[in-house]
N, C-alpha and C positions, 0 to 999 in steps of 0.2 A: 463650554459655553458657545452660543451661536456667534456667527460672524457679525450679525447685525448688532449684537451687544457690544462687541469690541469696537465696531465702527462708531457707535454712539459714544463710547468711552473716549476714543481719540478725538472726536469732534468736540465733545463737552470739555475735555481737558484743555484743548487749544483755546476754546472760547473763554474758559475760566482764567487762563493765563493773561489773555488780552484784557479781560474785565479787571483783573487785579492791577495790571499796569495802568489802566485808565483811572482806576480808583485812587492809586497812589500819586500819579503824576498829572492827571487831567488829560484833556484832549489836545492841548496846545502842542505837545511834542509830536503827536500824530499829524496834525494839520501842518506843522512846519515841514514835515517830511514831504508833503505835497508841494508846498510853496517854494522850496529851494530848487526844485527841478526846473530845467528849461530845455528847449529843443536840442541844444548842443549836447547837453548831458545825456539825454535819452538816445540821441544818435550814436554817441560813443558807446553807451551800454549795449545798443543794438549790434554795433560792429563787434564788440567783444563776444556777444552772444552767438554771432555767426561762427566765430572761430571755435568757441567751446562746444557748440552743438555738432559741428562737422567732425571735430576730434572725438567727441563721445560716440557719434555714429560709426566712425572708423574703428574705434575700440570694440564696439558691438560686432562689427563685421569680422574682426579678427577672431573674437571668441566664438561666434557662430560657425565660422568656417573651420575653426579648430575642432568643433563638434561634428563636422561633416554636413553642415547645412549651407544652403546657398543664400547669399544676401549681398546685394549690390550696395555700393555707397550711396547712390541716388535714392534708392528705396529706404535704406536705413536712415538717411538724413530726414526724409519726409516723415517717416514714422516717429523719429526722435522728436522732431518739432511738434508733432501732434501730441505726443506723450507729455512733453514739457508744458504745453498749453493746458492740457487736461489736469495735470498735476497742480498747476497754479490756480486753475479755475474751480476745481472740485475739492470737497473736503477730503482729508486723509493724506493728500500729497503723493499717492502711489498708484492711483487708478489708471493714469496714463501709461505707466510702465506695465501694469497688468494687461492692458489692452494690446500694447505692441507685442508683448510676449505671446499672448494667445493667438493673435492674428498671424504672426510669423509662423508659429507652430502649426496652425491649420494649413497655411500655404504649403508648408513642407511635409505635411502629413504626420507630424509628431508634436503634439501640443506640449507634452512633458519636456521634451528636449528644448523646445522653444522657450519655455518658462525658465529652464535651468540656464540657458544661454544668457538671458537678461539678468538673472540673479547673479551669475558669475561676473558679468560685465559691470553691474552696479557694485558688487562686492570689491572688485579691483579698485574702483575709485574710492570707496570708503576705507579700504586698507591703507592706501597712500595718504588719505586725509588723517587717519588715526596716527600713522607713523610720524608724519610731518608735524601734526598738531601736538603730539606727545613730546617730541623733541623740543619744540619751541616753548611749550608751556612749562617745561621743567628746567629750561636753560636761560630763558630771557626774563628779566624782571617784569612782573605783572601781578595783578591781584590774585591770580591763581597760584603763582609761585609763593606769594606771601601767605596764602591760605595753607599751602602745603607745609611751609615752614612752621606755622602756628600749630598745625595738627599733624606733625610728622609721624607720630606713633600710629595714629588711626589710619593715615594714608599708607604707611608701610604694611600694616595688617591687612588693609583692603587689597593692596597689590599682591600680597602673598596668597590671599584667598583666591583671587582671580587666577594667579599662576597655577595653583593647585587644581582648580576647576578645569583649567585648560588642559593640563596634563592628564587629568582623569578622563576628560572627553576624548582626547587623542588616543589614550590607551583603550578605552571602550570601543572606539571606532575600529581600531586595529584588530581587536579580538572578534568583533562582529564580522569583519571582512572574511574571516576564516570559516565562518559557519555556512550552512546551506539554506537558511531561511530567506524569506523575501526581504526582510530588513537587511540581512547580510548582503544580498544581491544589490540592494539599493546603495549600501555603503560602498561596495566595490565600484558600482557605476559612477557614483559621485566622485570617488577618488580618481578614477580613470578620466573623467571629464575635466576635473581640475588640472590634471597633468596635461591633457591635450588642448584644453581651451585657454589656460592661463600660463602654465609653466613650460610649455613646449618651446624649444629653441627658436622656432620661427615666429612665436607669438609674444613672449614675455617682454622683449625690448619695446615693441610697439605699444603694448598695453601699458607698460610703465611710463613711456614717454607721453602718451595721450592722457593718462591720468594726472601726471604732473602738470602738464600744460592746462588741463581743465581746471585744476586747483588754482593755478596761477591766474587764470582768467576770472574765477570767482573772487579771489583776493583783490584783483585789479578793480572789479566792479564795486566791491566794498570800499576800496580806497577812493574811488571817484565819488561815491555817496558821502564819504566822510569829508572830502574837500568841499563839495558844494554845500554841506551842512555847516561849514565854517570851522572845521577842526583842522588845525595845521600841525598836529603832532607827526613825528617821523614814522616811517613804516615800521621801524623796529619797535616803537612804542605801541603802535596799533596792532601789529601782527598777532600777538597772543590773544587779544580780545576778538579780533575778526575771525581767527581760527576757531576760537571757542564758540562763536556764533554759528559758524559752518557746522561744527560738531552738533550743536543744539538743534540745527535744522533736521538732523537725522532722527530726532526723537519723534516717534509716531503719535504725538499729541499736538495736532495743529489743524488749522482751518485754511486749507489751500496754501500751506507753508507758513502761515502767520501764527504767532504764539510764543513758542520757546525762543525764537530768535530775538524778539523784542524784549522778553523777560531777561534773557542772559545779558544782552548788551546794556540794558538799564542797570543791572547789578554790577557788571564789570566796569562800566564808565563811572558809576557812582563810587565804587570801591577805589578806583584809580584817581579820584579827585578831578575827573573830567566832565562831570555833570551827567546824571542819569537821564535827564531830559534829552541831552544831545545824543546819548546812546540810542534812545528810542527813535529820534529823528533820523539818525543814520540807518537804523534797521528798516524804517518805513521807506526811506529813499531807496535803499537797496531792493526792497520788495517790489517797488514800482518799476525800477530798472530791470529786474529779473522778469517781470511780467511783460514789459515791452520787448525784451529780448526773445521771449517765447511767442510773441504775437503772430509770426508766420504760421504757427501751428493752427491758428484759427482759420487761415486761408486753406490749409490742407484739409481741415475738417469740413469746411463748406464745399470745397471742390469735390471731395469724395462723396459727400451727401448728394450733391447735384448729379453726379455721374450715376450713382446708385438709383436715384429716382428716375433718370432718363433711360435706364437700361431696359431694352425692349423685352417683352415676354416671348419665350421660345415659341416659334411658329409650329403648326402641326407637321408631323413627319409624313408628308404626302407620298413619297416614294414607298415607304413601308406599307401604307394603306393600299396602294395600288398593287403591290406584290401579294398581299393577302387576298385581294379580290381575284387576281389571276389564278392563284393556287386553288381557290374555292371553285372556280369555273371548270378547271381542268381535272379536278379530283372526282373519281367515280363513286363517291359516297357523300352523304349529307355532311356539311361543314358548318360548324358554329364557331366563329372567330370574333374576337374583340380587337378592333383596330385602335392604335394609339392616336387617333385623330382628335377625339374629344371623349370626355367621360361618358360611360353608359351608352356608347354606340355599338350595337351588335349587328354584325353582318352575317346573314345566313342565306342559303339557297332554298327556296320553297320546295323544290323537287330534286331528286337525284339527277345529276347530269351525266348522261352516258354518251361516250364517244364511240361510234361504230365505224369500222372501216368498210368502205364500199369498193367492191372489186368491179372494174369495168371489163366486160368480156368483149373481145374483138371477134368479128365475123371470121368464119373459117376461110382460110386462104389469104387472109390479109397479111401484108408484110409486117414484120416485127418492127 
């Protein structure tokens, strides 16, 4: 199916989740998410966002350099801010990442490698989130743990199926790597780039540290939103639900990041006896805080657009035109040349130009 079809599915899916939450809980919880925020809260969220964005950009630098690409921290931070803003402002939540991947790939002359660098960088963050979230959700009392206990057989069967699929995929990839087809070559390239971009000794400690700190920053922002929303529960109580919300944000059914986050927190807080309305309020407050944290990306977008608009048009190459004229005059045959001064300008000599040597004869007896 076409990409536009799936884009509409993601957009309508996110809008449907928001509409369902509004239908069940009303608009009050959404409006409360706006009312509880003040300048101090937004400033704190902005500061946390600076830390997480710089660390994310550094992680991208590590991965890109591991793949043999050049990327400075300054350029990566500007591109990351732009991507965060576009992810938050546009449907789908990934268009900003696609843009920075393609742009960096073009700058380096290898769009495919640029895209793979961004995919690996984002995958590293998601893997850390999955591991930490999985450990917390199955070990800390929460609605998720209660649900697992009530449907233990189904959960165990699902986990077994996922494990079997994972082993099957790994085995298939290993067999493909031994072949000589294009697909086998792509598998070998992917495995080599994972080793050099993520698992190399010089890279993995930094990638792991950056991913853990970024996750801690997102949890801190969620905790700030919970406190201003009036929730005084401990971090241990809130952590499973906040991690579940972060996991839900990875579901590609959203409108600029909105949708699954609100739906999951409404269910989790309601199941935990903490009020579904308060869960939505926290989700909305977090969404506004995340948007404010990404606001510098708008400055990057505007500055780059202005620079592009002011970029002068390349001037005519006058030295090349003069050289063509000189060659035309000195050549002993008719010349028809097109100079790169302007389109459709043809320079030609109407008659052949002949250069004759003139010998000056001296009178007899003249001294040399």
